[in-house]
mmCIF file as Biopython writes it, N, C-alpha, C and O atoms, coordinates in Angstrom:
data_model
#
loop_
_atom_site.group_PDB
_atom_site.id
_atom_site.type_symbol
_atom_site.label_atom_id
_atom_site.label_alt_id
_atom_site.label_comp_id
_atom_site.label_asym_id
_atom_site.label_entity_id
_atom_site.label_seq_id
_atom_site.pdbx_PDB_ins_code
_atom_site.Cartn_x
_atom_site.Cartn_y
_atom_site.Cartn_z
_atom_site.occupancy
_atom_site.B_iso_or_equiv
_atom_site.auth_seq_id
_atom_site.auth_asym_id
_atom_site.pdbx_PDB_model_num
ATOM 1   N N  . MET A ? 1  ? -16.305 -33.040 14.969  1.0 0.0 1  A 1 
ATOM 2   C CA . MET A ? 1  ? -16.030 -32.634 13.602  1.0 0.0 1  A 1 
ATOM 3   C C  . MET A ? 1  ? -16.694 -31.256 13.810  1.0 0.0 1  A 1 
ATOM 4   O O  . MET A ? 1  ? -16.012 -30.242 13.653  1.0 0.0 1  A 1 
ATOM 5   N N  . HIS A ? 2  ? -17.627 -31.199 14.058  1.0 0.0 2  A 1 
ATOM 6   C CA . HIS A ? 2  ? -18.454 -29.831 14.394  1.0 0.0 2  A 1 
ATOM 7   C C  . HIS A ? 2  ? -17.953 -28.483 15.300  1.0 0.0 2  A 1 
ATOM 8   O O  . HIS A ? 2  ? -18.324 -27.313 15.400  1.0 0.0 2  A 1 
ATOM 9   N N  . ARG A ? 3  ? -17.245 -29.051 15.700  1.0 0.0 3  A 1 
ATOM 10  C CA . ARG A ? 3  ? -16.234 -27.664 16.776  1.0 0.0 3  A 1 
ATOM 11  C C  . ARG A ? 3  ? -14.930 -27.599 15.489  1.0 0.0 3  A 1 
ATOM 12  O O  . ARG A ? 3  ? -14.706 -26.514 14.953  1.0 0.0 3  A 1 
ATOM 13  N N  . ARG A ? 4  ? -14.504 -28.268 15.269  1.0 0.0 4  A 1 
ATOM 14  C CA . ARG A ? 4  ? -13.463 -28.132 13.577  1.0 0.0 4  A 1 
ATOM 15  C C  . ARG A ? 4  ? -14.000 -27.307 12.911  1.0 0.0 4  A 1 
ATOM 16  O O  . ARG A ? 4  ? -13.478 -26.192 12.906  1.0 0.0 4  A 1 
ATOM 17  N N  . ASN A ? 5  ? -15.070 -27.499 12.209  1.0 0.0 5  A 1 
ATOM 18  C CA . ASN A ? 5  ? -16.193 -26.577 11.199  1.0 0.0 5  A 1 
ATOM 19  C C  . ASN A ? 5  ? -16.077 -25.209 12.155  1.0 0.0 5  A 1 
ATOM 20  O O  . ASN A ? 5  ? -15.733 -24.229 11.494  1.0 0.0 5  A 1 
ATOM 21  N N  . MET A ? 6  ? -16.272 -24.969 13.432  1.0 0.0 6  A 1 
ATOM 22  C CA . MET A ? 6  ? -16.782 -23.123 13.740  1.0 0.0 6  A 1 
ATOM 23  C C  . MET A ? 6  ? -15.425 -23.209 14.225  1.0 0.0 6  A 1 
ATOM 24  O O  . MET A ? 6  ? -15.499 -22.334 15.088  1.0 0.0 6  A 1 
ATOM 25  N N  . LEU A ? 7  ? -14.547 -23.522 14.275  1.0 0.0 7  A 1 
ATOM 26  C CA . LEU A ? 7  ? -12.923 -23.471 14.421  1.0 0.0 7  A 1 
ATOM 27  C C  . LEU A ? 7  ? -12.558 -22.575 13.269  1.0 0.0 7  A 1 
ATOM 28  O O  . LEU A ? 7  ? -12.136 -21.421 13.335  1.0 0.0 7  A 1 
ATOM 29  N N  . TRP A ? 8  ? -12.900 -23.645 11.707  1.0 0.0 8  A 1 
ATOM 30  C CA . TRP A ? 8  ? -12.274 -22.852 10.785  1.0 0.0 8  A 1 
ATOM 31  C C  . TRP A ? 8  ? -13.314 -21.796 10.103  1.0 0.0 8  A 1 
ATOM 32  O O  . TRP A ? 8  ? -12.929 -21.388 9.007   1.0 0.0 8  A 1 
ATOM 33  N N  . GLY A ? 9  ? -14.315 -21.384 10.466  1.0 0.0 9  A 1 
ATOM 34  C CA . GLY A ? 9  ? -15.392 -20.496 10.618  1.0 0.0 9  A 1 
ATOM 35  C C  . GLY A ? 9  ? -15.107 -19.457 11.229  1.0 0.0 9  A 1 
ATOM 36  O O  . GLY A ? 9  ? -15.307 -18.280 10.928  1.0 0.0 9  A 1 
ATOM 37  N N  . ALA A ? 10 ? -14.584 -19.961 12.189  1.0 0.0 10 A 1 
ATOM 38  C CA . ALA A ? 10 ? -13.982 -18.314 13.195  1.0 0.0 10 A 1 
ATOM 39  C C  . ALA A ? 10 ? -12.692 -17.799 12.754  1.0 0.0 10 A 1 
ATOM 40  O O  . ALA A ? 10 ? -12.467 -16.599 12.913  1.0 0.0 10 A 1 
ATOM 41  N N  . VAL A ? 11 ? -11.785 -18.581 12.201  1.0 0.0 11 A 1 
ATOM 42  C CA . VAL A ? 11 ? -10.580 -18.189 11.367  1.0 0.0 11 A 1 
ATOM 43  C C  . VAL A ? 11 ? -11.130 -17.528 10.503  1.0 0.0 11 A 1 
ATOM 44  O O  . VAL A ? 11 ? -11.040 -16.303 10.582  1.0 0.0 11 A 1 
ATOM 45  N N  . SER A ? 12 ? -11.982 -18.228 9.246   1.0 0.0 12 A 1 
ATOM 46  C CA . SER A ? 12 ? -12.086 -17.223 8.384   1.0 0.0 12 A 1 
ATOM 47  C C  . SER A ? 12 ? -12.636 -15.865 8.257   1.0 0.0 12 A 1 
ATOM 48  O O  . SER A ? 12 ? -12.510 -15.077 7.319   1.0 0.0 12 A 1 
ATOM 49  N N  . ALA A ? 13 ? -13.472 -15.691 9.729   1.0 0.0 13 A 1 
ATOM 50  C CA . ALA A ? 13 ? -14.202 -14.474 9.794   1.0 0.0 13 A 1 
ATOM 51  C C  . ALA A ? 13 ? -12.956 -13.903 9.920   1.0 0.0 13 A 1 
ATOM 52  O O  . ALA A ? 13 ? -12.623 -13.286 8.908   1.0 0.0 13 A 1 
ATOM 53  N N  . LEU A ? 14 ? -12.010 -13.898 10.976  1.0 0.0 14 A 1 
ATOM 54  C CA . LEU A ? 14 ? -10.874 -13.462 11.314  1.0 0.0 14 A 1 
ATOM 55  C C  . LEU A ? 14 ? -10.269 -12.551 10.298  1.0 0.0 14 A 1 
ATOM 56  O O  . LEU A ? 14 ? -10.322 -11.338 10.093  1.0 0.0 14 A 1 
ATOM 57  N N  . THR A ? 15 ? -9.647  -13.617 9.707   1.0 0.0 15 A 1 
ATOM 58  C CA . THR A ? 15 ? -8.940  -13.287 8.355   1.0 0.0 15 A 1 
ATOM 59  C C  . THR A ? 15 ? -9.627  -12.155 7.894   1.0 0.0 15 A 1 
ATOM 60  O O  . THR A ? 15 ? -9.219  -11.004 8.053   1.0 0.0 15 A 1 
ATOM 61  N N  . ALA A ? 16 ? -10.754 -12.494 7.277   1.0 0.0 16 A 1 
ATOM 62  C CA . ALA A ? 16 ? -11.411 -11.745 6.495   1.0 0.0 16 A 1 
ATOM 63  C C  . ALA A ? 16 ? -11.690 -10.092 7.235   1.0 0.0 16 A 1 
ATOM 64  O O  . ALA A ? 16 ? -11.264 -9.038  6.764   1.0 0.0 16 A 1 
ATOM 65  N N  . VAL A ? 17 ? -12.173 -10.182 7.975   1.0 0.0 17 A 1 
ATOM 66  C CA . VAL A ? 17 ? -11.997 -8.722  9.590   1.0 0.0 17 A 1 
ATOM 67  C C  . VAL A ? 17 ? -10.609 -8.273  8.821   1.0 0.0 17 A 1 
ATOM 68  O O  . VAL A ? 17 ? -10.568 -7.425  7.929   1.0 0.0 17 A 1 
ATOM 69  N N  . PHE A ? 18 ? -9.589  -8.932  9.288   1.0 0.0 18 A 1 
ATOM 70  C CA . PHE A ? 18 ? -7.863  -7.917  9.138   1.0 0.0 18 A 1 
ATOM 71  C C  . PHE A ? 18 ? -7.685  -7.524  7.726   1.0 0.0 18 A 1 
ATOM 72  O O  . PHE A ? 18 ? -6.982  -6.585  7.353   1.0 0.0 18 A 1 
ATOM 73  N N  . ALA A ? 19 ? -8.366  -8.304  6.976   1.0 0.0 19 A 1 
ATOM 74  C CA . ALA A ? 19 ? -7.572  -8.019  5.473   1.0 0.0 19 A 1 
ATOM 75  C C  . ALA A ? 19 ? -8.630  -7.039  4.854   1.0 0.0 19 A 1 
ATOM 76  O O  . ALA A ? 19 ? -8.505  -6.662  3.689   1.0 0.0 19 A 1 
ATOM 77  N N  . ALA A ? 20 ? -9.595  -6.662  5.585   1.0 0.0 20 A 1 
ATOM 78  C CA . ALA A ? 20 ? -10.699 -5.647  5.341   1.0 0.0 20 A 1 
ATOM 79  C C  . ALA A ? 20 ? -9.981  -4.620  5.821   1.0 0.0 20 A 1 
ATOM 80  O O  . ALA A ? 20 ? -9.515  -3.834  4.998   1.0 0.0 20 A 1 
ATOM 81  N N  . SER A ? 21 ? -9.828  -4.483  6.717   1.0 0.0 21 A 1 
ATOM 82  C CA . SER A ? 21 ? -8.843  -3.299  7.575   1.0 0.0 21 A 1 
ATOM 83  C C  . SER A ? 21 ? -8.116  -3.177  7.230   1.0 0.0 21 A 1 
ATOM 84  O O  . SER A ? 21 ? -8.019  -1.955  7.119   1.0 0.0 21 A 1 
ATOM 85  N N  . ARG A ? 22 ? -6.652  -3.951  6.592   1.0 0.0 22 A 1 
ATOM 86  C CA . ARG A ? 22 ? -5.671  -3.813  6.013   1.0 0.0 22 A 1 
ATOM 87  C C  . ARG A ? 22 ? -5.974  -2.772  4.655   1.0 0.0 22 A 1 
ATOM 88  O O  . ARG A ? 22 ? -5.335  -1.760  4.364   1.0 0.0 22 A 1 
ATOM 89  N N  . ALA A ? 23 ? -7.136  -3.348  3.941   1.0 0.0 23 A 1 
ATOM 90  C CA . ALA A ? 23 ? -7.157  -2.619  2.468   1.0 0.0 23 A 1 
ATOM 91  C C  . ALA A ? 23 ? -7.891  -1.349  3.187   1.0 0.0 23 A 1 
ATOM 92  O O  . ALA A ? 23 ? -7.276  -0.304  2.976   1.0 0.0 23 A 1 
ATOM 93  N N  . ASN A ? 24 ? -8.617  -1.255  3.681   1.0 0.0 24 A 1 
ATOM 94  C CA . ASN A ? 24 ? -9.172  0.682   3.888   1.0 0.0 24 A 1 
ATOM 95  C C  . ASN A ? 24 ? -7.954  1.066   4.730   1.0 0.0 24 A 1 
ATOM 96  O O  . ASN A ? 24 ? -7.958  2.294   4.653   1.0 0.0 24 A 1 
ATOM 97  N N  . ALA A ? 25 ? -6.883  0.701   5.513   1.0 0.0 25 A 1 
ATOM 98  C CA . ALA A ? 25 ? -6.047  1.721   5.800   1.0 0.0 25 A 1 
ATOM 99  C C  . ALA A ? 25 ? -4.778  1.683   4.713   1.0 0.0 25 A 1 
ATOM 100 O O  . ALA A ? 25 ? -3.743  2.307   4.949   1.0 0.0 25 A 1 
ATOM 101 N N  . ALA A ? 26 ? -4.945  0.943   3.583   1.0 0.0 26 A 1 
ATOM 102 C CA . ALA A ? 26 ? -4.274  1.048   2.388   1.0 0.0 26 A 1 
ATOM 103 C C  . ALA A ? 26 ? -4.398  2.212   1.945   1.0 0.0 26 A 1 
ATOM 104 O O  . ALA A ? 26 ? -3.490  3.044   1.944   1.0 0.0 26 A 1 
ATOM 105 N N  . ALA A ? 27 ? -5.966  2.459   1.363   1.0 0.0 27 A 1 
ATOM 106 C CA . ALA A ? 27 ? -6.837  3.374   0.602   1.0 0.0 27 A 1 
ATOM 107 C C  . ALA A ? 27 ? -6.595  4.786   1.459   1.0 0.0 27 A 1 
ATOM 108 O O  . ALA A ? 27 ? -6.580  5.877   0.890   1.0 0.0 27 A 1 
ATOM 109 N N  . GLU A ? 28 ? -6.498  4.705   2.207   1.0 0.0 28 A 1 
ATOM 110 C CA . GLU A ? 28 ? -6.259  5.868   3.285   1.0 0.0 28 A 1 
ATOM 111 C C  . GLU A ? 28 ? -4.876  6.404   3.215   1.0 0.0 28 A 1 
ATOM 112 O O  . GLU A ? 28 ? -4.751  7.545   3.660   1.0 0.0 28 A 1 
ATOM 113 N N  . ALA A ? 29 ? -4.030  5.944   2.848   1.0 0.0 29 A 1 
ATOM 114 C CA . ALA A ? 29 ? -2.729  6.071   3.191   1.0 0.0 29 A 1 
ATOM 115 C C  . ALA A ? 29 ? -2.414  6.244   1.420   1.0 0.0 29 A 1 
ATOM 116 O O  . ALA A ? 29 ? -1.220  6.490   1.245   1.0 0.0 29 A 1 
ATOM 117 N N  . SER A ? 30 ? -3.036  6.187   0.392   1.0 0.0 30 A 1 
ATOM 118 C CA . SER A ? 30 ? -2.926  6.442   -1.082  1.0 0.0 30 A 1 
ATOM 119 C C  . SER A ? 30 ? -3.465  7.853   -0.826  1.0 0.0 30 A 1 
ATOM 120 O O  . SER A ? 30 ? -2.579  8.704   -0.751  1.0 0.0 30 A 1 
ATOM 121 N N  . SER A ? 31 ? -4.247  8.124   -0.733  1.0 0.0 31 A 1 
ATOM 122 C CA . SER A ? 31 ? -4.970  9.296   -0.896  1.0 0.0 31 A 1 
ATOM 123 C C  . SER A ? 31 ? -4.591  10.495  -0.148  1.0 0.0 31 A 1 
ATOM 124 O O  . SER A ? 31 ? -5.351  11.460  -0.068  1.0 0.0 31 A 1 
ATOM 125 N N  . THR A ? 32 ? -3.088  10.452  0.569   1.0 0.0 32 A 1 
ATOM 126 C CA . THR A ? 32 ? -2.373  11.583  0.511   1.0 0.0 32 A 1 
ATOM 127 C C  . THR A ? 32 ? -1.190  12.053  -0.102  1.0 0.0 32 A 1 
ATOM 128 O O  . THR A ? 32 ? -0.371  11.285  -0.607  1.0 0.0 32 A 1 
ATOM 129 N N  . LYS A ? 33 ? -1.062  13.291  -0.081  1.0 0.0 33 A 1 
ATOM 130 C CA . LYS A ? 33 ? 0.047   13.822  -0.980  1.0 0.0 33 A 1 
ATOM 131 C C  . LYS A ? 33 ? 1.258   13.653  -0.360  1.0 0.0 33 A 1 
ATOM 132 O O  . LYS A ? 33 ? 1.513   13.931  0.812   1.0 0.0 33 A 1 
ATOM 133 N N  . LEU A ? 34 ? 2.438   12.911  -1.676  1.0 0.0 34 A 1 
ATOM 134 C CA . LEU A ? 34 ? 3.350   12.443  -1.677  1.0 0.0 34 A 1 
ATOM 135 C C  . LEU A ? 34 ? 4.094   13.432  -1.851  1.0 0.0 34 A 1 
ATOM 136 O O  . LEU A ? 34 ? 3.546   14.324  -2.499  1.0 0.0 34 A 1 
ATOM 137 N N  . LYS A ? 35 ? 5.783   13.769  -1.331  1.0 0.0 35 A 1 
ATOM 138 C CA . LYS A ? 35 ? 6.203   14.891  -1.591  1.0 0.0 35 A 1 
ATOM 139 C C  . LYS A ? 35 ? 7.688   13.954  -2.077  1.0 0.0 35 A 1 
ATOM 140 O O  . LYS A ? 35 ? 7.994   12.902  -1.518  1.0 0.0 35 A 1 
ATOM 141 N N  . VAL A ? 36 ? 8.321   14.441  -2.965  1.0 0.0 36 A 1 
ATOM 142 C CA . VAL A ? 36 ? 10.136  14.016  -3.718  1.0 0.0 36 A 1 
ATOM 143 C C  . VAL A ? 36 ? 10.776  14.708  -4.206  1.0 0.0 36 A 1 
ATOM 144 O O  . VAL A ? 36 ? 10.450  15.400  -5.171  1.0 0.0 36 A 1 
ATOM 145 N N  . VAL A ? 37 ? 11.908  14.694  -3.634  1.0 0.0 37 A 1 
ATOM 146 C CA . VAL A ? 37 ? 13.233  15.286  -3.979  1.0 0.0 37 A 1 
ATOM 147 C C  . VAL A ? 37 ? 14.166  14.744  -5.190  1.0 0.0 37 A 1 
ATOM 148 O O  . VAL A ? 37 ? 14.566  13.581  -5.139  1.0 0.0 37 A 1 
ATOM 149 N N  . TYR A ? 38 ? 14.402  15.313  -5.929  1.0 0.0 38 A 1 
ATOM 150 C CA . TYR A ? 38 ? 15.173  14.941  -6.919  1.0 0.0 38 A 1 
ATOM 151 C C  . TYR A ? 38 ? 16.704  15.647  -6.727  1.0 0.0 38 A 1 
ATOM 152 O O  . TYR A ? 38 ? 16.822  16.863  -6.875  1.0 0.0 38 A 1 
ATOM 153 N N  . HIS A ? 39 ? 17.798  14.843  -6.407  1.0 0.0 39 A 1 
ATOM 154 C CA . HIS A ? 39 ? 18.940  15.800  -7.031  1.0 0.0 39 A 1 
ATOM 155 C C  . HIS A ? 39 ? 19.549  14.880  -8.262  1.0 0.0 39 A 1 
ATOM 156 O O  . HIS A ? 39 ? 19.586  13.739  -8.723  1.0 0.0 39 A 1 
ATOM 157 N N  . LEU A ? 40 ? 20.111  16.581  -8.490  1.0 0.0 40 A 1 
ATOM 158 C CA . LEU A ? 40 ? 20.858  16.803  -10.106 1.0 0.0 40 A 1 
ATOM 159 C C  . LEU A ? 40 ? 22.570  17.249  -9.569  1.0 0.0 40 A 1 
ATOM 160 O O  . LEU A ? 40 ? 22.908  18.152  -8.803  1.0 0.0 40 A 1 
ATOM 161 N N  . ASN A ? 41 ? 23.448  16.210  -10.319 1.0 0.0 41 A 1 
ATOM 162 C CA . ASN A ? 41 ? 24.430  16.888  -10.094 1.0 0.0 41 A 1 
ATOM 163 C C  . ASN A ? 41 ? 25.263  17.548  -10.983 1.0 0.0 41 A 1 
ATOM 164 O O  . ASN A ? 41 ? 26.150  18.365  -10.734 1.0 0.0 41 A 1 
ATOM 165 N N  . ASP A ? 42 ? 24.797  17.008  -12.294 1.0 0.0 42 A 1 
ATOM 166 C CA . ASP A ? 42 ? 25.241  17.433  -13.488 1.0 0.0 42 A 1 
ATOM 167 C C  . ASP A ? 42 ? 24.314  18.615  -14.410 1.0 0.0 42 A 1 
ATOM 168 O O  . ASP A ? 42 ? 23.269  18.317  -14.989 1.0 0.0 42 A 1 
ATOM 169 N N  . LEU A ? 43 ? 24.912  19.967  -14.413 1.0 0.0 43 A 1 
ATOM 170 C CA . LEU A ? 43 ? 24.137  21.123  -15.040 1.0 0.0 43 A 1 
ATOM 171 C C  . LEU A ? 43 ? 23.208  20.638  -16.383 1.0 0.0 43 A 1 
ATOM 172 O O  . LEU A ? 43 ? 22.071  20.942  -16.744 1.0 0.0 43 A 1 
ATOM 173 N N  . ASP A ? 44 ? 24.339  19.658  -16.994 1.0 0.0 44 A 1 
ATOM 174 C CA . ASP A ? 44 ? 24.132  19.523  -18.320 1.0 0.0 44 A 1 
ATOM 175 C C  . ASP A ? 44 ? 23.019  18.712  -18.292 1.0 0.0 44 A 1 
ATOM 176 O O  . ASP A ? 44 ? 21.988  18.987  -18.905 1.0 0.0 44 A 1 
ATOM 177 N N  . LYS A ? 45 ? 23.136  17.945  -17.765 1.0 0.0 45 A 1 
ATOM 178 C CA . LYS A ? 45 ? 22.182  17.225  -18.132 1.0 0.0 45 A 1 
ATOM 179 C C  . LYS A ? 45 ? 20.441  17.763  -17.075 1.0 0.0 45 A 1 
ATOM 180 O O  . LYS A ? 45 ? 19.566  16.900  -17.134 1.0 0.0 45 A 1 
ATOM 181 N N  . VAL A ? 46 ? 20.258  18.415  -16.655 1.0 0.0 46 A 1 
ATOM 182 C CA . VAL A ? 46 ? 19.010  19.117  -15.900 1.0 0.0 46 A 1 
ATOM 183 C C  . VAL A ? 46 ? 17.805  18.757  -16.774 1.0 0.0 46 A 1 
ATOM 184 O O  . VAL A ? 46 ? 16.793  18.326  -16.222 1.0 0.0 46 A 1 
ATOM 185 N N  . SER A ? 47 ? 17.844  18.890  -17.955 1.0 0.0 47 A 1 
ATOM 186 C CA . SER A ? 47 ? 16.437  19.497  -19.084 1.0 0.0 47 A 1 
ATOM 187 C C  . SER A ? 47 ? 16.479  17.956  -19.347 1.0 0.0 47 A 1 
ATOM 188 O O  . SER A ? 47 ? 15.344  17.523  -19.545 1.0 0.0 47 A 1 
ATOM 189 N N  . PHE A ? 48 ? 17.431  17.025  -19.405 1.0 0.0 48 A 1 
ATOM 190 C CA . PHE A ? 48 ? 17.032  15.839  -19.742 1.0 0.0 48 A 1 
ATOM 191 C C  . PHE A ? 48 ? 16.500  14.845  -19.069 1.0 0.0 48 A 1 
ATOM 192 O O  . PHE A ? 48 ? 15.513  14.196  -19.416 1.0 0.0 48 A 1 
ATOM 193 N N  . VAL A ? 49 ? 17.412  14.645  -17.677 1.0 0.0 49 A 1 
ATOM 194 C CA . VAL A ? 49 ? 16.368  14.085  -16.345 1.0 0.0 49 A 1 
ATOM 195 C C  . VAL A ? 49 ? 15.005  15.129  -16.184 1.0 0.0 49 A 1 
ATOM 196 O O  . VAL A ? 49 ? 14.136  14.439  -16.718 1.0 0.0 49 A 1 
ATOM 197 N N  . LEU A ? 50 ? 14.501  16.077  -15.860 1.0 0.0 50 A 1 
ATOM 198 C CA . LEU A ? 50 ? 13.453  16.826  -16.029 1.0 0.0 50 A 1 
ATOM 199 C C  . LEU A ? 50 ? 12.783  16.228  -16.960 1.0 0.0 50 A 1 
ATOM 200 O O  . LEU A ? 50 ? 11.879  15.519  -16.519 1.0 0.0 50 A 1 
ATOM 201 N N  . GLY A ? 51 ? 12.916  16.255  -18.334 1.0 0.0 51 A 1 
ATOM 202 C CA . GLY A ? 51 ? 11.981  15.543  -19.587 1.0 0.0 51 A 1 
ATOM 203 C C  . GLY A ? 51 ? 11.254  14.083  -19.216 1.0 0.0 51 A 1 
ATOM 204 O O  . GLY A ? 51 ? 10.092  13.767  -19.471 1.0 0.0 51 A 1 
ATOM 205 N N  . ASN A ? 52 ? 12.435  13.159  -18.431 1.0 0.0 52 A 1 
ATOM 206 C CA . ASN A ? 52 ? 12.223  11.936  -18.337 1.0 0.0 52 A 1 
ATOM 207 C C  . ASN A ? 52 ? 11.175  11.648  -17.385 1.0 0.0 52 A 1 
ATOM 208 O O  . ASN A ? 52 ? 10.272  10.822  -17.522 1.0 0.0 52 A 1 
ATOM 209 N N  . ILE A ? 53 ? 11.540  12.957  -15.713 1.0 0.0 53 A 1 
ATOM 210 C CA . ILE A ? 53 ? 10.643  12.385  -15.207 1.0 0.0 53 A 1 
ATOM 211 C C  . ILE A ? 53 ? 8.841   12.958  -15.489 1.0 0.0 53 A 1 
ATOM 212 O O  . ILE A ? 53 ? 7.911   12.353  -14.956 1.0 0.0 53 A 1 
#
C-alpha cells in the first residue's frame, strides 16, 4: 500500500512538472509577433473587408 502511494505521488509530481513546462512554452510562444496575410480578390469589397478586420 505504501509503494502505491509513493508511485502515485511520483506520477503526480511528473505530471505537474510537465504541465508547468508546457504552460511556460505556451507563454513564450504567445509573446512573439505573428504575421498575417489577407488575400482580397474583389476590389469593390476591399474597404468593407478592411473595416471588418
